[in-house]
C-alpha positions as CSV (number, residue, x, y, z in Angstrom):
1,M,6.9,5.1,-61.3
2,Q,6.3,6.3,-57.7
3,N,9.2,8.0,-56.0
4,V,8.7,7.2,-52.4
5,D,11.3,9.7,-51.3
6,T,9.3,12.7,-52.6
7,T,5.7,11.6,-52.0
8,K,3.8,14.1,-49.9
9,Y,0.1,13.1,-50.4
10,V,-1.9,10.1,-51.5
11,I,-5.3,10.6,-53.2
12,Y,-7.9,7.9,-52.3
13,A,-11.0,7.6,-54.4
14,D,-13.9,5.1,-54.8
15,I,-15.1,4.0,-58.3
16,T,-18.4,2.3,-59.4
17,A,-19.2,1.3,-63.0
18,E,-22.5,0.1,-64.5
19,G,-20.9,-3.0,-66.1
20,I,-17.8,-5.2,-65.9
21,V,-14.5,-3.3,-66.2
22,E,-10.9,-4.2,-65.2
23,R,-7.9,-2.3,-64.0
24,P,-6.4,-1.4,-67.4
25,D,-9.8,0.1,-68.4
26,V,-9.8,2.3,-65.3
27,V,-6.2,3.5,-65.8
28,G,-6.8,4.2,-69.5
29,A,-9.9,6.2,-68.6
30,I,-7.9,8.3,-66.1
31,F,-5.2,9.2,-68.6
32,G,-7.5,9.6,-71.6
33,Q,-10.3,11.8,-70.0
34,T,-7.9,14.1,-68.1
35,E,-5.6,14.7,-71.1
36,G,-5.6,18.4,-71.9
37,L,-8.1,19.1,-69.1
38,L,-5.5,20.8,-66.8
39,G,-3.0,22.1,-69.3
40,S,0.5,20.9,-70.2
41,D,1.8,21.6,-66.7
42,L,-0.6,19.1,-65.0
43,D,-0.7,16.4,-67.7
44,L,-0.8,13.1,-65.9
45,R,1.4,11.2,-68.4
46,D,4.2,13.8,-68.2
47,L,3.9,14.1,-64.4
48,Q,4.3,10.3,-64.0
49,K,7.3,10.3,-66.3
50,T,9.0,13.0,-64.3
51,G,8.2,11.3,-61.0
52,R,5.8,14.1,-59.7
53,L,3.0,11.6,-59.8
54,G,3.3,8.0,-58.5
55,R,2.0,4.8,-59.9
56,I,-1.8,4.7,-60.1
57,D,-3.0,1.7,-58.1
58,V,-6.5,0.3,-58.9
59,Q,-8.3,-2.4,-56.9
60,I,-11.6,-3.4,-58.6
61,T,-14.0,-6.3,-58.4
62,S,-17.2,-7.3,-60.3
63,S,-20.4,-8.6,-59.0
64,G,-23.9,-8.8,-60.4
65,G,-23.0,-7.1,-63.6
66,K,-21.5,-4.1,-61.8
67,S,-18.0,-3.2,-60.8
68,S,-16.6,-1.3,-57.8
69,G,-13.3,-0.6,-56.2
70,T,-10.7,1.9,-55.1
71,I,-8.1,4.1,-56.7
72,S,-4.9,5.5,-55.0
73,I,-2.5,8.0,-56.6
74,P,0.7,9.2,-54.8
75,S,1.5,12.9,-55.4
76,S,4.6,15.0,-54.7
77,F,2.8,18.3,-55.3
78,D,1.7,20.8,-52.7
79,K,-1.8,20.9,-51.3
80,V,-3.4,23.1,-54.0
81,E,-2.1,21.1,-57.0
82,T,-2.9,17.8,-55.3
83,A,-6.5,19.0,-54.7
84,I,-6.8,20.0,-58.4
85,L,-5.7,16.5,-59.5
86,A,-8.2,14.9,-57.1
87,A,-11.0,17.1,-58.4
88,A,-10.0,16.1,-62.0
89,L,-10.6,12.5,-61.2
90,E,-14.2,13.2,-60.4
91,T,-14.8,14.4,-64.0
92,I,-14.4,10.9,-65.4
93,D,-17.9,9.6,-66.3
94,R,-17.1,6.5,-68.4
95,V,-14.8,3.6,-68.2
96,G,-14.6,1.7,-71.4
97,P,-18.2,1.2,-72.6
98,C,-19.7,1.6,-69.1
99,I,-21.0,4.5,-67.3
100,A,-18.8,5.2,-64.2
101,H,-18.6,7.4,-61.2
102,I,-15.5,8.4,-59.2
103,A,-15.6,10.1,-55.8
104,V,-12.6,11.2,-53.8
105,N,-13.0,10.1,-50.1
106,R,-9.8,11.3,-48.5
107,I,-6.3,12.7,-49.1
108,E,-3.6,11.3,-46.7
109,D,-0.7,13.5,-45.7
110,V,2.2,11.0,-45.9
111,R,4.5,13.3,-43.9
112,A,2.0,13.4,-41.0
113,S,2.1,9.6,-40.9
114,K,5.8,9.7,-40.9
115,R,5.8,12.2,-38.1
116,R,3.6,10.0,-36.0
117,Y,5.9,7.0,-36.7
118,V,8.9,9.2,-35.8
119,I,7.3,10.2,-32.5
120,E,6.3,6.7,-31.5
121,R,9.7,5.2,-32.5
122,A,11.6,8.0,-30.6
123,K,9.6,7.2,-27.5
124,R,10.6,3.5,-27.7
125,I,14.2,4.4,-28.4
126,L,14.3,6.8,-25.4
127,V,12.9,4.1,-23.1
128,E,14.9,1.1,-24.4
129,M,18.2,2.6,-25.3
130,F,18.8,5.4,-22.8
131,D,17.4,3.7,-19.7
132,E,20.7,2.6,-18.2
133,N,23.2,4.8,-19.8
134,I,23.4,7.7,-17.3
135,L,22.7,7.5,-13.6
136,E,22.3,10.6,-11.4
137,T,24.3,10.8,-8.2
138,E,21.4,9.9,-6.0
139,E,20.6,6.9,-8.2
140,I,24.2,5.7,-8.0
141,T,24.2,6.1,-4.2
142,E,20.8,4.3,-3.8
143,E,21.9,1.4,-6.1
144,I,25.0,0.8,-4.0
145,K,22.9,1.0,-0.8
146,Q,20.4,-1.5,-2.2
147,S,23.1,-4.0,-3.1
148,V,24.4,-3.8,0.5
149,R,21.0,-4.4,1.9
150,V,20.4,-7.4,-0.4
151,E,23.7,-8.8,0.9
152,E,22.4,-8.2,4.5
153,I,19.3,-10.3,4.0
154,T,19.5,-13.8,5.7
155,H,17.5,-17.0,5.5
156,L,16.0,-18.9,8.5
157,G,15.0,-22.5,9.0
158,K,14.7,-25.3,6.5
159,D,12.2,-23.2,4.5
160,N,14.9,-20.5,3.9
161,L,12.6,-17.7,5.1
162,P,13.9,-14.3,4.1
163,A,14.8,-12.3,7.2
164,G,16.7,-9.3,8.4
165,P,20.1,-9.8,10.1
166,N,18.8,-8.9,13.6
167,V,15.8,-11.3,13.8
168,L,17.5,-13.9,16.0
169,D,19.1,-11.3,18.4
170,S,16.1,-9.0,18.8
171,D,13.5,-9.3,21.6
172,A,10.9,-7.9,19.2
173,I,10.4,-8.9,15.6
174,L,8.1,-8.0,12.7
175,V,6.4,-10.7,10.7
176,V,5.7,-9.6,7.1
177,E,4.4,-11.4,4.0
178,G,7.3,-11.7,1.5
179,R,10.9,-11.1,0.6
180,A,10.1,-7.7,-1.1
181,D,8.6,-6.5,2.3
182,V,11.8,-7.5,4.1
183,L,13.9,-5.7,1.5
184,N,11.8,-2.5,1.8
185,L,12.2,-2.5,5.6
186,L,15.9,-3.1,5.3
187,K,16.0,-0.1,2.9
188,Y,14.9,2.1,5.9
189,G,17.1,0.4,8.5
190,I,14.6,-2.0,10.0
191,K,16.5,-5.3,10.3
192,N,14.3,-7.4,12.6
193,A,11.7,-8.5,10.0
194,V,11.0,-12.0,8.8
195,A,8.7,-13.1,5.9
196,V,6.2,-16.0,6.1
197,G,6.1,-16.4,2.4
198,G,2.3,-16.7,2.0
199,T,-0.8,-17.8,3.9
200,N,0.7,-21.2,4.8
201,V,2.7,-20.1,7.8
202,P,5.8,-22.4,8.3
203,P,6.3,-24.1,11.7
204,H,9.6,-22.2,12.1
205,I,7.6,-18.9,12.3
206,A,5.4,-20.3,15.1
207,D,8.5,-21.4,17.1
208,L,10.1,-18.0,16.6
209,C,7.0,-16.2,17.7
210,A,7.0,-18.2,21.0
211,K,10.4,-16.5,21.9
212,K,9.7,-12.9,20.8
213,V,7.4,-10.0,21.1
214,V,5.8,-10.2,17.7
215,T,4.1,-7.6,15.5
216,A,2.4,-8.9,12.4
217,F,2.8,-6.2,9.7
218,T,0.8,-7.1,6.6
219,D,-0.5,-5.5,3.4
220,G,-3.7,-3.5,3.4
221,D,-5.6,-6.0,1.2
222,R,-7.6,-9.2,1.5
223,G,-4.4,-11.3,1.5
224,G,-3.0,-9.4,4.5
225,E,-6.2,-10.1,6.4
226,L,-6.0,-13.8,5.6
227,I,-2.4,-14.0,6.8
228,I,-3.3,-12.3,10.1
229,K,-6.1,-14.9,10.7
230,E,-3.6,-17.7,9.9
231,L,-1.1,-16.2,12.4
232,L,-3.7,-15.8,15.1
233,Q,-4.4,-19.6,14.9
234,V,-0.9,-21.0,14.6
235,A,1.4,-18.5,16.3
236,D,1.5,-16.3,19.4
237,I,1.6,-12.7,18.1
238,D,1.2,-9.6,20.3
239,F,0.4,-6.8,18.0
240,V,-1.0,-6.3,14.5
241,A,-0.1,-3.4,12.1
242,R,-1.6,-3.0,8.6
243,A,-0.4,-1.0,5.6
244,P,-2.9,1.7,4.4
245,E,-5.9,0.4,2.5
246,G,-4.9,-0.9,-1.0
247,K,-1.1,-0.6,-0.4
248,S,1.6,-3.2,0.1
249,V,4.4,-3.1,2.7
250,E,7.0,-3.3,-0.1
251,D,5.7,0.0,-1.6
252,L,5.5,2.1,1.6
253,T,7.7,5.1,2.3
254,Q,9.6,5.5,5.6
255,K,7.0,7.8,7.0
256,E,4.1,5.4,6.1
257,I,6.0,2.5,7.7
258,V,6.6,4.5,10.9
259,R,2.9,5.6,11.0
260,A,1.6,2.1,10.4
261,L,3.8,0.7,13.2
262,R,2.8,3.4,15.6
263,Q,-0.9,2.6,15.0
264,K,-0.5,-1.1,15.8
265,I,-3.2,-2.6,17.9
266,P,-3.0,-5.4,20.6
267,V,-3.9,-8.9,19.5
268,E,-6.8,-9.1,21.9
269,Q,-8.7,-6.4,20.0
270,V,-7.9,-8.2,16.7
271,L,-9.4,-11.4,18.2
272,D,-12.5,-9.6,19.0
273,Q,-12.6,-7.9,15.6
274,Y,-12.4,-11.2,13.7
275,K,-14.5,-13.1,16.3
276,I,-11.7,-15.6,16.8
277,K,-11.7,-17.6,20.0
278,S,-8.4,-17.5,21.8
279,Q,-6.8,-20.6,23.2
280,P,-6.0,-19.6,26.9
281,K,-4.1,-22.7,27.8
282,K,-1.9,-22.7,24.8
283,R,-1.3,-19.0,25.0
284,R,-0.4,-19.2,28.7
285,E,2.2,-21.9,27.9
286,I,3.7,-20.0,25.0
287,T,3.7,-16.7,26.9
288,T,5.4,-18.4,29.9
289,K,8.1,-19.8,27.6
290,R,8.6,-16.4,25.9
291,K,9.0,-14.6,29.2
292,S,11.7,-17.0,30.3
293,L,13.6,-16.4,27.1
294,I,13.2,-12.7,26.6
295,R,15.9,-10.6,28.1
296,E,14.5,-8.4,30.9
297,K,15.1,-4.7,30.6
298,P,14.6,-2.0,33.2
299,L,10.9,-1.5,33.7
300,C,11.1,2.2,34.8
301,V,13.6,4.9,34.1
302,R,15.4,6.3,37.1
303,S,13.3,9.4,37.4
304,T,10.1,7.4,37.2
305,M,11.3,4.9,39.9
306,E,12.3,7.8,42.2
307,R,8.9,9.3,41.6
308,A,7.2,6.0,42.3
309,E,9.0,5.7,45.6
310,V,7.5,9.0,46.6
311,I,4.1,8.1,45.2
312,A,4.0,4.6,46.8
313,P,3.9,5.8,50.4
314,R,1.4,8.5,49.5
315,R,-0.8,5.8,47.9
316,V,-0.6,3.1,50.5
317,M,0.1,4.8,53.9
318,P,-3.0,7.2,54.0
319,R,-5.3,4.2,53.5
320,E,-3.9,2.4,56.5
321,V,-3.9,5.6,58.6
322,M,-7.5,6.4,57.5
323,A,-8.7,3.1,58.8
324,K,-7.8,3.2,62.5
325,P,-4.2,3.9,63.3
326,E,-4.5,3.6,67.1
327,P,-6.3,0.2,67.2
328,T,-3.9,-1.2,64.6
329,I,-0.9,-0.5,66.8
330,E,-2.4,-1.3,70.2
331,V,-4.6,-4.4,69.4
332,A,-3.2,-6.7,66.7
333,P,-6.3,-9.0,66.6
334,V,-8.5,-6.0,65.8
335,A,-6.4,-4.7,63.0
336,A,-6.5,-8.0,61.1
337,P,-10.2,-8.1,60.6
338,E,-10.4,-4.5,59.6
339,A,-7.7,-5.0,56.9
340,V,-9.9,-7.4,55.0
341,P,-12.9,-5.2,54.2
342,E,-10.7,-2.2,53.3
343,P,-10.2,-3.1,49.6
344,E,-14.0,-3.3,49.1
345,P,-14.6,0.5,49.3
346,E,-11.6,0.9,46.9
347,R,-13.2,-1.5,44.4
348,E,-16.6,0.2,44.8
349,W,-15.4,3.6,43.8
350,F,-13.8,2.4,40.5
351,R,-16.6,-0.1,39.8
352,A,-19.0,2.7,39.5
353,H,-16.8,4.3,36.8
354,M,-16.3,0.9,35.1
355,D,-20.1,0.3,34.9
356,E,-20.6,3.8,33.4
357,L,-17.8,3.2,30.8
358,D,-18.9,-0.4,29.9
359,G,-19.4,-0.7,26.2
360,T,-18.3,2.9,25.4
361,L,-14.6,2.2,24.6
362,S,-13.8,5.3,26.5
363,A,-11.2,6.2,29.2
364,R,-11.3,8.5,32.2
365,I,-8.1,10.2,33.4
366,M,-8.2,10.7,37.1
367,D,-6.4,13.0,39.5
368,R,-5.1,12.2,43.0
369,N,-8.5,12.9,44.6
370,Q,-10.2,10.4,42.3
371,N,-11.8,13.2,40.3
372,V,-12.2,12.9,36.5
373,L,-9.8,15.2,34.7
374,K,-10.7,14.2,31.2
375,E,-12.7,11.5,29.3
376,V,-11.2,10.4,25.9
377,A,-11.6,7.5,23.5
378,V,-9.5,4.4,24.2
379,R,-7.7,4.8,20.9
380,D,-6.4,8.2,21.9
381,L,-5.4,7.1,25.5
382,A,-1.7,6.6,24.7
383,R,-1.4,10.0,23.1
384,E,-3.3,11.7,26.0
385,L,-1.0,10.1,28.6
386,K,2.1,11.1,26.7
387,E,0.9,14.7,26.7
388,A,-0.4,14.6,30.3
389,N,1.3,16.7,33.1
390,G,1.9,15.7,36.7
391,D,-1.8,16.1,37.8
392,V,-2.7,12.6,36.5
393,S,-2.8,9.9,39.1
394,G,-4.5,7.0,37.3
395,V,-6.7,5.8,34.4
396,I,-9.9,3.9,34.3
397,F,-10.8,2.7,30.8
398,D,-13.1,0.3,28.9
399,G,-10.4,-1.6,27.1
400,V,-7.5,-4.1,27.3
401,V,-4.5,-3.3,29.5
402,T,-1.6,-3.7,27.1
403,Q,2.1,-3.6,27.4
404,R,2.3,-0.2,25.6
405,I,-0.2,1.5,27.9
406,L,1.5,0.0,30.9
407,D,4.9,1.3,29.9
408,I,3.5,4.8,29.2
409,A,1.8,4.8,32.6
410,A,5.1,3.8,34.3
411,E,7.0,6.6,32.5
412,K,4.4,9.2,33.6
413,G,4.5,7.9,37.2
414,L,0.8,6.9,37.4
415,E,-0.3,5.2,40.6
416,Y,-2.9,2.8,39.1
417,L,-4.2,1.5,35.7
418,I,-7.7,0.0,35.7
419,G,-9.0,-1.7,32.6
420,A,-11.8,-4.1,31.4
421,K,-9.3,-7.1,31.1
422,M,-5.7,-7.9,31.1
423,G,-3.7,-8.4,27.9
424,N,-0.4,-10.2,27.2
425,I,1.9,-8.4,29.7
426,A,5.5,-9.6,29.5
427,K,6.9,-7.0,31.9
428,S,4.9,-5.4,34.7
429,P,6.4,-2.3,36.3
430,S,6.3,-2.3,40.1
431,C,5.5,1.4,40.2
432,V,2.0,1.0,38.7
433,R,-0.9,-0.8,40.3
434,V,-2.9,-2.8,37.7
435,L,-6.5,-3.7,38.3
436,T,-9.2,-5.1,36.1
437,K,-13.0,-5.1,36.2
438,E,-13.0,-8.8,37.2
439,A,-10.5,-8.2,40.1
């Protein structure tokens, strides 16, 4: 009998016979024709009795007057003795009355199979049984923080939209796709995000967008693009930010989130990109409503306001003096007609720049003598203004005048900002003169 505890190898052989033979015939031929062939130490009957050789298994079928099948013999010998036994099988040339041929096709190492099983099973055990037993200190801390953040998440409206705890109190909010996005932003301390829950934007989101400065923050895939198009049609959003191509907001790290939000673009550029026609009347009504509800904040920091007070007389007074100071004082009727054509030369000097920049998406940074200090791409304008020194007096650019550019211009104490058209401006600093090409 086969001792499964000691089996090391299994000999597999193919048998063909020129006639009809059955299993007992094959087994008898194996014992009979190998008897005495290898000596008493390797006699198959004695080896099987002692358990060194397992049970000989024969599978044979007959068809068309011929027989064919397979033979398997378990062995507990080492490689050399097992190879000798396998070679001895190939010496058998008759089975019963028929001519037969046996050929060994392979010898399986049972221990190698067991080793493969042990490895695969150990992997499953490691994953399934040791997964939650021990937590590192960082994992324990993160698990506790995560549970707190989940408790912080709130739900808005009758649709129970997942949202951060600060959505209702914040002047600016982020509109994301789903609950997982809100949780990931909470993970990094961003508590003013609300989820739309799919491409079907709920009415509560549209009402909320009418009262806030809104940034749509979506995944970098086709679904995120569809949600943006939906929001552009049913809600009043101000900026659009996208996750990197192929990534979801729920998978972003803190650095990737900050980078994506810094690279947000005004809604006007998105409308042009997707060739969506805006709805001026509706947008004016919604924007007016939002302006009345948003808490006003100081438009310029103190240093900027002080600087603006110094700049303002320098910007306005010389133009009045340059006209005709004496007639303006002595003859009031003469000063009034001359005050009307004065803006035309002003418009003429910047119109020449606007005509040259038309369609280039470029910006020109000007000094106080209306000379060009530098020409840059519109997408780099914000960064250039932040790095600019006190020599910059204004900017002329082929783009949309946005709230972000206007705020930076106020911080830097610029005198004027001239763009192709005006965007959604909720707060206009008094220290910066804003003009457009159509003005």
